[in-house]
N, CA, C, O and the ligand as a Tripos MOL2 file, in Angstrom:
@<TRIPOS>MOLECULE
protein
  257   255    65     0     0
PROTEIN
NO_CHARGES

@<TRIPOS>ATOM
      1 N          -8.0490  -11.1330   -3.2800 N.3       1 MET1
      2 CA         -8.5220  -10.4650   -2.0700 C.3       1 MET1
      3 C         -10.0120  -10.6730   -1.8890 C.2       1 MET1
      4 O         -10.7200  -10.9670   -2.8530 O.2       1 MET1
      5 N         -10.4870  -10.5260   -0.6860 N.am      2 ASP2
      6 CA        -11.8850  -10.8020   -0.3620 C.3       2 ASP2
      7 C         -12.7170   -9.5220   -0.4710 C.2       2 ASP2
      8 O         -12.6940   -8.6750    0.4220 O.2       2 ASP2
      9 N         -13.4500   -9.3960   -1.5750 N.am      3 HIS3
     10 CA        -14.2480   -8.1880   -1.7570 C.3       3 HIS3
     11 C         -15.4420   -8.1550   -0.8200 C.2       3 HIS3
     12 O         -15.9900   -7.0880   -0.5420 O.2       3 HIS3
     13 N         -15.8460   -9.3180   -0.3330 N.am      4 GLY4
     14 CA        -16.9800   -9.3690    0.5790 C.3       4 GLY4
     15 C         -16.7380   -8.5620    1.8330 C.2       4 GLY4
     16 O         -17.6660   -7.9730    2.3890 O.2       4 GLY4
     17 N         -15.4980   -8.5330    2.2810 N.am      5 LEU5
     18 CA        -15.1680   -7.7840    3.4850 C.3       5 LEU5
     19 C         -15.4350   -6.2940    3.2820 C.2       5 LEU5
     20 O         -16.0330   -5.6320    4.1300 O.2       5 LEU5
     21 N         -14.9820   -5.7900    2.1480 N.am      6 ILE6
     22 CA        -15.1270   -4.3680    1.8830 C.3       6 ILE6
     23 C         -16.6120   -3.9960    1.7510 C.2       6 ILE6
     24 O         -17.0160   -2.9020    2.1460 O.2       6 ILE6
     25 N         -17.4140   -4.8990    1.2010 N.am      7 ASP7
     26 CA        -18.8270   -4.6020    1.0050 C.3       7 ASP7
     27 C         -19.5640   -4.3350    2.3160 C.2       7 ASP7
     28 O         -20.5470   -3.5940    2.3350 O.2       7 ASP7
     29 N         -19.0990   -4.9290    3.4020 N.am      8 ILE8
     30 CA        -19.8510   -4.7660    4.6450 C.3       8 ILE8
     31 C         -19.2780   -3.6710    5.5470 C.2       8 ILE8
     32 O         -19.8120   -3.4220    6.6270 O.2       8 ILE8
     33 N         -18.2120   -3.0250    5.1190 N.am      9 LEU9
     34 CA        -17.6200   -1.9880    5.9520 C.3       9 LEU9
     35 C         -18.5010   -0.7490    5.9970 C.2       9 LEU9
     36 O         -19.1280   -0.3740    5.0060 O.2       9 LEU9
     37 N         -18.5360   -0.1250    7.1630 N.am     10 ALA10
     38 CA        -19.3120    1.0930    7.3390 C.3      10 ALA10
     39 C         -18.3710    2.2570    7.6370 C.2      10 ALA10
     40 O         -17.2480    2.0630    8.1030 O.2      10 ALA10
     41 N         -18.8420    3.4430    7.3650 N.am     11 CYS11
     42 CA        -18.0740    4.6500    7.6420 C.3      11 CYS11
     43 C         -17.7500    4.7250    9.1380 C.2      11 CYS11
     44 O         -18.6460    4.5750    9.9690 O.2      11 CYS11
     45 N         -16.4850    4.9550    9.4880 N.am     12 PRO12
     46 CA        -16.1220    5.0210   10.9130 C.3      12 PRO12
     47 C         -16.6990    6.2520   11.6230 C.2      12 PRO12
     48 O         -16.7080    6.3160   12.8530 O.2      12 PRO12
     49 N         -17.1720    7.2120   10.8540 N.am     13 ILE13
     50 CA        -17.7060    8.4310   11.4670 C.3      13 ILE13
     51 C         -19.2270    8.3600   11.6140 C.2      13 ILE13
     52 O         -19.7550    8.5010   12.7170 O.2      13 ILE13
     53 N         -19.9360    8.1370   10.4850 N.am     14 CYS14
     54 CA        -21.4020    8.1780   10.5350 C.3      14 CYS14
     55 C         -22.0280    6.7890   10.4910 C.2      14 CYS14
     56 O         -23.2460    6.6600   10.6070 O.2      14 CYS14
     57 N         -21.2110    5.7410   10.3230 N.am     15 LYS15
     58 CA        -21.6770    4.3470   10.2420 C.3      15 LYS15
     59 C         -22.5380    4.0810    9.0060 C.2      15 LYS15
     60 O         -23.2270    3.0640    8.9200 O.2      15 LYS15
     61 N         -22.4850    4.9960    8.0710 N.am     16 GLY16
     62 CA        -23.2180    4.8150    6.8160 C.3      16 GLY16
     63 C         -22.4520    3.9090    5.8730 C.2      16 GLY16
     64 O         -21.3000    3.5680    6.1450 O.2      16 GLY16
     65 N         -23.0700    3.5110    4.7670 N.am     17 PRO17
     66 CA        -22.4150    2.6240    3.8010 C.3      17 PRO17
     67 C         -21.2740    3.3260    3.0790 C.2      17 PRO17
     68 O         -21.3430    4.5260    2.8100 O.2      17 PRO17
     69 N         -20.2310    2.5750    2.7700 N.am     18 LEU18
     70 CA        -19.0960    3.1140    2.0280 C.3      18 LEU18
     71 C         -19.1490    2.6380    0.5870 C.2      18 LEU18
     72 O         -19.4840    1.4880    0.3020 O.2      18 LEU18
     73 N         -18.8160    3.5370   -0.3010 N.am     19 LEU19
     74 CA        -18.7520    3.2120   -1.7230 C.3      19 LEU19
     75 C         -17.3350    2.7760   -2.0630 C.2      19 LEU19
     76 O         -16.3730    3.4990   -1.8020 O.2      19 LEU19
     77 N         -17.2130    1.5810   -2.6500 N.am     20 HIS20
     78 CA        -15.8930    1.0590   -3.0140 C.3      20 HIS20
     79 C         -15.5370    1.5150   -4.4220 C.2      20 HIS20
     80 O         -16.1660    1.0920   -5.3920 O.2      20 HIS20
     81 N         -14.5480    2.3630   -4.5340 N.am     21 ARG21
     82 CA        -14.0670    2.8000   -5.8510 C.3      21 ARG21
     83 C         -12.8420    1.9650   -6.1800 C.2      21 ARG21
     84 O         -11.7490    2.2130   -5.6730 O.2      21 ARG21
     85 N         -13.0400    0.9770   -7.0330 N.am     22 ARG22
     86 CA        -11.9610    0.0290   -7.2940 C.3      22 ARG22
     87 C         -10.7830    0.6790   -8.0220 C.2      22 ARG22
     88 O          -9.6240    0.4060   -7.7080 O.2      22 ARG22
     89 N         -11.0840    1.5340   -8.9880 N.am     23 GLU23
     90 CA         -9.9950    2.1460   -9.7610 C.3      23 GLU23
     91 C          -9.1150    3.0200   -8.8680 C.2      23 GLU23
     92 O          -7.8930    3.0520   -9.0140 O.2      23 GLU23
     93 N          -9.7680    3.7330   -7.9350 N.am     24 GLN24
     94 CA         -9.0100    4.6270   -7.0590 C.3      24 GLN24
     95 C          -8.4780    3.9060   -5.8300 C.2      24 GLN24
     96 O          -7.6740    4.4590   -5.0790 O.2      24 GLN24
     97 N          -8.9270    2.6670   -5.6250 N.am     25 GLN25
     98 CA         -8.5320    1.9170   -4.4300 C.3      25 GLN25
     99 C          -8.8400    2.7110   -3.1640 C.2      25 GLN25
    100 O          -7.9730    2.9450   -2.3220 O.2      25 GLN25
    101 N         -10.1020    3.1170   -3.0610 N.am     26 GLU26
    102 CA        -10.4990    3.8120   -1.8520 C.3      26 GLU26
    103 C         -11.9740    3.5660   -1.5560 C.2      26 GLU26
    104 O         -12.7400    3.1290   -2.4140 O.2      26 GLU26
    105 N         -12.3440    3.8630   -0.3120 N.am     27 LEU27
    106 CA        -13.7160    3.7290    0.1460 C.3      27 LEU27
    107 C         -14.2410    5.1260    0.4480 C.2      27 LEU27
    108 O         -13.5920    5.9170    1.1330 O.2      27 LEU27
    109 N         -15.4350    5.4140   -0.0800 N.am     28 VAL28
    110 CA        -15.9540    6.7760   -0.0060 C.3      28 VAL28
    111 C         -17.2310    6.8240    0.8150 C.2      28 VAL28
    112 O         -18.1210    5.9900    0.6460 O.2      28 VAL28
    113 N         -17.3160    7.8150    1.7130 N.am     29 CYS29
    114 CA        -18.5730    8.1150    2.3870 C.3      29 CYS29
    115 C         -19.1210    9.3920    1.7610 C.2      29 CYS29
    116 O         -18.5280   10.4630    1.8900 O.2      29 CYS29
    117 N         -20.2600    9.2680    1.0830 N.am     30 ARG30
    118 CA        -20.8310   10.4370    0.4160 C.3      30 ARG30
    119 C         -21.3190   11.4560    1.4330 C.2      30 ARG30
    120 O         -21.1910   12.6630    1.2270 O.2      30 ARG30
    121 N         -21.8840   10.9590    2.5430 N.am     31 GLY31
    122 CA        -22.4320   11.8590    3.5470 C.3      31 GLY31
    123 C         -21.3690   12.7680    4.1510 C.2      31 GLY31
    124 O         -21.6050   13.9620    4.3410 O.2      31 GLY31
    125 N         -20.1950   12.2060    4.4550 N.am     32 ASP32
    126 CA        -19.1260   12.9840    5.0790 C.3      32 ASP32
    127 C         -18.1800   13.5910    4.0520 C.2      32 ASP32
    128 O         -17.3280   14.4140    4.3880 O.2      32 ASP32
    129 N         -18.3370   13.1770    2.7960 N.am     33 ARG33
    130 CA        -17.4320   13.6320    1.7260 C.3      33 ARG33
    131 C         -15.9890   13.3290    2.0850 C.2      33 ARG33
    132 O         -15.1030   14.1770    1.9740 O.2      33 ARG33
    133 N         -15.7790   12.0790    2.5220 N.am     34 LEU34
    134 CA        -14.4340   11.6320    2.8690 C.3      34 LEU34
    135 C         -14.1300   10.3260    2.1550 C.2      34 LEU34
    136 O         -15.0300    9.5400    1.8570 O.2      34 LEU34
    137 N         -12.8480   10.1050    1.8830 N.am     35 ALA35
    138 CA        -12.4150    8.8590    1.2550 C.3      35 ALA35
    139 C         -11.2710    8.2620    2.0500 C.2      35 ALA35
    140 O         -10.3710    8.9670    2.5070 O.2      35 ALA35
    141 N         -11.3250    6.9330    2.2060 N.am     36 TRP36
    142 CA        -10.2500    6.2140    2.8970 C.3      36 TRP36
    143 C          -9.5080    5.3330    1.9150 C.2      36 TRP36
    144 O         -10.1270    4.7070    1.0540 O.2      36 TRP36
    145 N          -8.1880    5.2760    2.0320 N.am     37 PRO37
    146 CA         -7.3980    4.4670    1.0950 C.3      37 PRO37
    147 C          -7.4780    2.9770    1.3970 C.2      37 PRO37
    148 O          -7.7220    2.5630    2.5300 O.2      37 PRO37
    149 N          -7.2670    2.1870    0.3540 N.am     38 ILE38
    150 CA         -7.1190    0.7340    0.5110 C.3      38 ILE38
    151 C          -5.6930    0.4000    0.1110 C.2      38 ILE38
    152 O          -5.2950    0.6080   -1.0360 O.2      38 ILE38
    153 N          -4.9250   -0.1180    1.0630 N.am     39 ARG39
    154 CA         -3.5200   -0.4500    0.7850 C.3      39 ARG39
    155 C          -3.3560   -1.9500    0.8270 C.2      39 ARG39
    156 O          -3.6190   -2.5860    1.8480 O.2      39 ARG39
    157 N          -2.9140   -2.5230   -0.3000 N.am     40 ASP40
    158 CA         -2.7100   -3.9690   -0.3850 C.3      40 ASP40
    159 C          -3.9660   -4.7290    0.0230 C.2      40 ASP40
    160 O          -3.8870   -5.7720    0.6730 O.2      40 ASP40
    161 N          -5.1330   -4.1970   -0.3650 N.am     41 GLY41
    162 CA         -6.3860   -4.8750   -0.0780 C.3      41 GLY41
    163 C          -6.9300   -4.6220    1.3190 C.2      41 GLY41
    164 O          -7.9780   -5.1580    1.6780 O.2      41 GLY41
    165 N          -6.2370   -3.8190    2.1090 N.am     42 VAL42
    166 CA         -6.6840   -3.5500    3.4770 C.3      42 VAL42
    167 C          -7.1530   -2.1030    3.5910 C.2      42 VAL42
    168 O          -6.3670   -1.1770    3.3930 O.2      42 VAL42
    169 N          -8.4310   -1.9090    3.9110 N.am     43 PRO43
    170 CA         -8.9270   -0.5360    4.0690 C.3      43 PRO43
    171 C          -8.3730    0.1160    5.3320 C.2      43 PRO43
    172 O          -8.4110   -0.4710    6.4130 O.2      43 PRO43
    173 N          -7.8660    1.3220    5.1860 N.am     44 LEU44
    174 CA         -7.3490    2.0690    6.3280 C.3      44 LEU44
    175 C          -8.4430    3.0330    6.7770 C.2      44 LEU44
    176 O          -8.6300    4.0950    6.1820 O.2      44 LEU44
    177 N          -9.1560    2.6580    7.8220 N.am     45 LEU45
    178 CA        -10.3620    3.3890    8.1960 C.3      45 LEU45
    179 C         -10.1890    4.2300    9.4590 C.2      45 LEU45
    180 O         -11.1580    4.4650   10.1820 O.2      45 LEU45
    181 N          -8.9840    4.6770    9.7260 N.am     46 ARG46
    182 CA         -8.8430    5.6270   10.8220 C.3      46 ARG46
    183 C          -9.2380    7.0080   10.3130 C.2      46 ARG46
    184 O          -9.0510    7.3290    9.1400 O.2      46 ARG46
    185 N          -9.7820    7.8110   11.2060 N.am     47 VAL47
    186 CA        -10.2120    9.1510   10.8040 C.3      47 VAL47
    187 C          -9.0360    9.9370   10.2250 C.2      47 VAL47
    188 O          -9.2120   10.7370    9.3050 O.2      47 VAL47
    189 N          -7.8480    9.7080   10.7610 N.am     48 SER48
    190 CA         -6.6680   10.4470   10.2970 C.3      48 SER48
    191 C          -6.2180   10.0260    8.8980 C.2      48 SER48
    192 O          -5.4350   10.7360    8.2670 O.2      48 SER48
    193 N          -6.7020    8.8810    8.4040 N.am     49 ASP49
    194 CA         -6.3320    8.4200    7.0660 C.3      49 ASP49
    195 C          -7.2260    9.0040    5.9820 C.2      49 ASP49
    196 O          -6.9080    8.9100    4.7960 O.2      49 ASP49
    197 N          -8.3350    9.6030    6.3770 N.am     50 ALA50
    198 CA         -9.3130   10.0640    5.3920 C.3      50 ALA50
    199 C          -8.8070   11.2900    4.6320 C.2      50 ALA50
    200 O          -8.0520   12.1130    5.1490 O.2      50 ALA50
    201 N          -9.2600   11.3700    3.3870 N.am     51 ARG51
    202 CA         -9.0080   12.6070    2.6480 C.3      51 ARG51
    203 C         -10.3540   13.2130    2.2760 C.2      51 ARG51
    204 O         -11.3400   12.4980    2.0970 O.2      51 ARG51
    205 N         -10.3840   14.5100    2.1630 N.am     52 GLU52
    206 CA        -11.6280   15.1830    1.7980 C.3      52 GLU52
    207 C         -11.8540   15.0900    0.3030 C.2      52 GLU52
    208 O         -10.9180   15.1660   -0.4920 O.2      52 GLU52
    209 N         -13.1190   14.9240   -0.0650 N.am     53 ILE53
    210 CA        -13.4870   14.8510   -1.4740 C.3      53 ILE53
    211 C         -14.0870   16.1920   -1.8800 C.2      53 ILE53
    212 O         -14.9570   16.7310   -1.1960 O.2      53 ILE53
    213 N         -13.6150   16.7140   -2.9930 N.am     54 SER54
    214 CA        -14.1350   17.9960   -3.4750 C.3      54 SER54
    215 C         -15.5450   17.8090   -4.0460 C.2      54 SER54
    216 O         -15.9290   16.7070   -4.4380 O.2      54 SER54
    217 N         -16.2910   18.8860   -4.0820 N.am     55 GLN55
    218 CA        -17.6530   18.8330   -4.6110 C.3      55 GLN55
    219 C         -17.6940   18.3220   -6.0620 C.2      55 GLN55
    220 O         -18.5240   17.4660   -6.3690 O.2      55 GLN55
    221 N         -16.8290   18.8140   -6.9650 N.am     56 PRO56
    222 CA        -16.8640   18.2890   -8.3480 C.3      56 PRO56
    223 C         -16.6050   16.7980   -8.4040 C.2      56 PRO56
    224 O         -17.2160   16.0830   -9.1980 O.2      56 PRO56
    225 N         -15.6950   16.3270   -7.5590 N.am     57 GLU57
    226 CA        -15.3730   14.9010   -7.5410 C.3      57 GLU57
    227 C         -16.5830   14.0930   -7.0740 C.2      57 GLU57
    228 O         -16.8700   13.0190   -7.6020 O.2      57 GLU57
    229 N         -17.2760   14.6220   -6.0880 N.am     58 LEU58
    230 CA        -18.4540   13.9520   -5.5550 C.3      58 LEU58
    231 C         -19.5590   13.8590   -6.6100 C.2      58 LEU58
    232 O         -20.2160   12.8280   -6.7520 O.2      58 LEU58
    233 N         -19.7470   14.9400   -7.3350 N.am     59 LEU59
    234 CA        -20.7760   14.9580   -8.3800 C.3      59 LEU59
    235 C         -20.4340   13.9580   -9.4800 C.2      59 LEU59
    236 O         -21.3200   13.3080  -10.0340 O.2      59 LEU59
    237 N         -19.1610   13.8420   -9.7890 N.am     60 GLN60
    238 CA        -18.7270   12.9090  -10.8160 C.3      60 GLN60
    239 C         -19.0500   11.4790  -10.4120 C.2      60 GLN60
    240 O         -19.4620   10.6680  -11.2410 O.2      60 GLN60
    241 N         -18.8600   11.1720   -9.1220 N.am     61 MET61
    242 CA        -19.1630    9.8400   -8.6060 C.3      61 MET61
    243 C         -20.6440    9.5300   -8.7270 C.2      61 MET61
    244 O         -21.0310    8.4170   -9.0810 O.2      61 MET61
    245 N         -21.4680   10.5280   -8.4290 N.am     62 GLU62
    246 CA        -22.9100   10.2730   -8.3890 C.3      62 GLU62
    247 C         -23.4920   10.1410   -9.7860 C.2      62 GLU62
    248 O         -24.6030    9.6350   -9.9470 O.2      62 GLU62
    249 N         -22.7690   10.5810  -10.7830 N.am     63 ARG63
    250 CA        -23.2420   10.4520  -12.1450 C.3      63 ARG63
    251 C         -23.1020    9.0300  -12.6620 C.2      63 ARG63
    252 O         -23.7330    8.6720  -13.6560 O.2      63 ARG63
    253 N         -22.2950    8.2230  -12.0120 N.am     64 ARG64
    254 CA        -22.0720    6.8600  -12.4800 C.3      64 ARG64
    255 C         -23.3310    6.0200  -12.4120 C.2      64 ARG64
    256 O         -23.3080    4.8440  -12.7730 O.2      64 ARG64
    257 ZN        -19.7080    8.8430    6.9190 Zn       65 ZN65
@<TRIPOS>BOND
     1     1     2 1
     2     2     3 1
     3     3     4 2
     4     3     5 am
     5     5     6 1
     6     6     7 1
     7     7     8 2
     8     7     9 am
     9     9    10 1
    10    10    11 1
    11    11    12 2
    12    11    13 am
    13    13    14 1
    14    14    15 1
    15    15    16 2
    16    15    17 am
    17    17    18 1
    18    18    19 1
    19    19    20 2
    20    19    21 am
    21    21    22 1
    22    22    23 1
    23    23    24 2
    24    23    25 am
    25    25    26 1
    26    26    27 1
    27    27    28 2
    28    27    29 am
    29    29    30 1
    30    30    31 1
    31    31    32 2
    32    31    33 am
    33    33    34 1
    34    34    35 1
    35    35    36 2
    36    35    37 am
    37    37    38 1
    38    38    39 1
    39    39    40 2
    40    39    41 am
    41    41    42 1
    42    42    43 1
    43    43    44 2
    44    43    45 am
    45    45    46 1
    46    46    47 1
    47    47    48 2
    48    47    49 am
    49    49    50 1
    50    50    51 1
    51    51    52 2
    52    51    53 am
    53    53    54 1
    54    54    55 1
    55    55    56 2
    56    55    57 am
    57    57    58 1
    58    58    59 1
    59    59    60 2
    60    59    61 am
    61    61    62 1
    62    62    63 1
    63    63    64 2
    64    63    65 am
    65    65    66 1
    66    66    67 1
    67    67    68 2
    68    67    69 am
    69    69    70 1
    70    70    71 1
    71    71    72 2
    72    71    73 am
    73    73    74 1
    74    74    75 1
    75    75    76 2
    76    75    77 am
    77    77    78 1
    78    78    79 1
    79    79    80 2
    80    79    81 am
    81    81    82 1
    82    82    83 1
    83    83    84 2
    84    83    85 am
    85    85    86 1
    86    86    87 1
    87    87    88 2
    88    87    89 am
    89    89    90 1
    90    90    91 1
    91    91    92 2
    92    91    93 am
    93    93    94 1
    94    94    95 1
    95    95    96 2
    96    95    97 am
    97    97    98 1
    98    98    99 1
    99    99   100 2
   100    99   101 am
   101   101   102 1
   102   102   103 1
   103   103   104 2
   104   103   105 am
   105   105   106 1
   106   106   107 1
   107   107   108 2
   108   107   109 am
   109   109   110 1
   110   110   111 1
   111   111   112 2
   112   111   113 am
   113   113   114 1
   114   114   115 1
   115   115   116 2
   116   115   117 am
   117   117   118 1
   118   118   119 1
   119   119   120 2
   120   119   121 am
   121   121   122 1
   122   122   123 1
   123   123   124 2
   124   123   125 am
   125   125   126 1
   126   126   127 1
   127   127   128 2
   128   127   129 am
   129   129   130 1
   130   130   131 1
   131   131   132 2
   132   131   133 am
   133   133   134 1
   134   134   135 1
   135   135   136 2
   136   135   137 am
   137   137   138 1
   138   138   139 1
   139   139   140 2
   140   139   141 am
   141   141   142 1
   142   142   143 1
   143   143   144 2
   144   143   145 am
   145   145   146 1
   146   146   147 1
   147   147   148 2
   148   147   149 am
   149   149   150 1
   150   150   151 1
   151   151   152 2
   152   151   153 am
   153   153   154 1
   154   154   155 1
   155   155   156 2
   156   155   157 am
   157   157   158 1
   158   158   159 1
   159   159   160 2
   160   159   161 am
   161   161   162 1
   162   162   163 1
   163   163   164 2
   164   163   165 am
   165   165   166 1
   166   166   167 1
   167   167   168 2
   168   167   169 am
   169   169   170 1
   170   170   171 1
   171   171   172 2
   172   171   173 am
   173   173   174 1
   174   174   175 1
   175   175   176 2
   176   175   177 am
   177   177   178 1
   178   178   179 1
   179   179   180 2
   180   179   181 am
   181   181   182 1
   182   182   183 1
   183   183   184 2
   184   183   185 am
   185   185   186 1
   186   186   187 1
   187   187   188 2
   188   187   189 am
   189   189   190 1
   190   190   191 1
   191   191   192 2
   192   191   193 am
   193   193   194 1
   194   194   195 1
   195   195   196 2
   196   195   197 am
   197   197   198 1
   198   198   199 1
   199   199   200 2
   200   199   201 am
   201   201   202 1
   202   202   203 1
   203   203   204 2
   204   203   205 am
   205   205   206 1
   206   206   207 1
   207   207   208 2
   208   207   209 am
   209   209   210 1
   210   210   211 1
   211   211   212 2
   212   211   213 am
   213   213   214 1
   214   214   215 1
   215   215   216 2
   216   215   217 am
   217   217   218 1
   218   218   219 1
   219   219   220 2
   220   219   221 am
   221   221   222 1
   222   222   223 1
   223   223   224 2
   224   223   225 am
   225   225   226 1
   226   226   227 1
   227   227   228 2
   228   227   229 am
   229   229   230 1
   230   230   231 1
   231   231   232 2
   232   231   233 am
   233   233   234 1
   234   234   235 1
   235   235   236 2
   236   235   237 am
   237   237   238 1
   238   238   239 1
   239   239   240 2
   240   239   241 am
   241   241   242 1
   242   242   243 1
   243   243   244 2
   244   243   245 am
   245   245   246 1
   246   246   247 1
   247   247   248 2
   248   247   249 am
   249   249   250 1
   250   250   251 1
   251   251   252 2
   252   251   253 am
   253   253   254 1
   254   254   255 1
   255   255   256 2
@<TRIPOS>SUBSTRUCTURE
     1 MET1         2 RESIDUE 1 A MET
     2 ASP2         6 RESIDUE 1 A ASP
     3 HIS3        10 RESIDUE 1 A HIS
     4 GLY4        14 RESIDUE 1 A GLY
     5 LEU5        18 RESIDUE 1 A LEU
     6 ILE6        22 RESIDUE 1 A ILE
     7 ASP7        26 RESIDUE 1 A ASP
     8 ILE8        30 RESIDUE 1 A ILE
     9 LEU9        34 RESIDUE 1 A LEU
    10 ALA10       38 RESIDUE 1 A ALA
    11 CYS11       42 RESIDUE 1 A CYS
    12 PRO12       46 RESIDUE 1 A PRO
    13 ILE13       50 RESIDUE 1 A ILE
    14 CYS14       54 RESIDUE 1 A CYS
    15 LYS15       58 RESIDUE 1 A LYS
    16 GLY16       62 RESIDUE 1 A GLY
    17 PRO17       66 RESIDUE 1 A PRO
    18 LEU18       70 RESIDUE 1 A LEU
    19 LEU19       74 RESIDUE 1 A LEU
    20 HIS20       78 RESIDUE 1 A HIS
    21 ARG21       82 RESIDUE 1 A ARG
    22 ARG22       86 RESIDUE 1 A ARG
    23 GLU23       90 RESIDUE 1 A GLU
    24 GLN24       94 RESIDUE 1 A GLN
    25 GLN25       98 RESIDUE 1 A GLN
    26 GLU26      102 RESIDUE 1 A GLU
    27 LEU27      106 RESIDUE 1 A LEU
    28 VAL28      110 RESIDUE 1 A VAL
    29 CYS29      114 RESIDUE 1 A CYS
    30 ARG30      118 RESIDUE 1 A ARG
    31 GLY31      122 RESIDUE 1 A GLY
    32 ASP32      126 RESIDUE 1 A ASP
    33 ARG33      130 RESIDUE 1 A ARG
    34 LEU34      134 RESIDUE 1 A LEU
    35 ALA35      138 RESIDUE 1 A ALA
    36 TRP36      142 RESIDUE 1 A TRP
    37 PRO37      146 RESIDUE 1 A PRO
    38 ILE38      150 RESIDUE 1 A ILE
    39 ARG39      154 RESIDUE 1 A ARG
    40 ASP40      158 RESIDUE 1 A ASP
    41 GLY41      162 RESIDUE 1 A GLY
    42 VAL42      166 RESIDUE 1 A VAL
    43 PRO43      170 RESIDUE 1 A PRO
    44 LEU44      174 RESIDUE 1 A LEU
    45 LEU45      178 RESIDUE 1 A LEU
    46 ARG46      182 RESIDUE 1 A ARG
    47 VAL47      186 RESIDUE 1 A VAL
    48 SER48      190 RESIDUE 1 A SER
    49 ASP49      194 RESIDUE 1 A ASP
    50 ALA50      198 RESIDUE 1 A ALA
    51 ARG51      202 RESIDUE 1 A ARG
    52 GLU52      206 RESIDUE 1 A GLU
    53 ILE53      210 RESIDUE 1 A ILE
    54 SER54      214 RESIDUE 1 A SER
    55 GLN55      218 RESIDUE 1 A GLN
    56 PRO56      222 RESIDUE 1 A PRO
    57 GLU57      226 RESIDUE 1 A GLU
    58 LEU58      230 RESIDUE 1 A LEU
    59 LEU59      234 RESIDUE 1 A LEU
    60 GLN60      238 RESIDUE 1 A GLN
    61 MET61      242 RESIDUE 1 A MET
    62 GLU62      246 RESIDUE 1 A GLU
    63 ARG63      250 RESIDUE 1 A ARG
    64 ARG64      254 RESIDUE 1 A ARG
    65 ZN65       257 GROUP 0 **** ****
């Protein structure tokens, strides 16, 4: 799959950069605290596809 594509994707809500979490297969916007799934290498970036990220989960990400 082409990782370059995912690197240039922006958050559909705030247009900020998305963090690619490879293990979780999702793209995260820290500002909105939302994550979008990647299915078969294709990011699903509709607002309705997003899941909310809990505060502890967000802190864990930032510790990396
Ligand atoms: Zn955002």
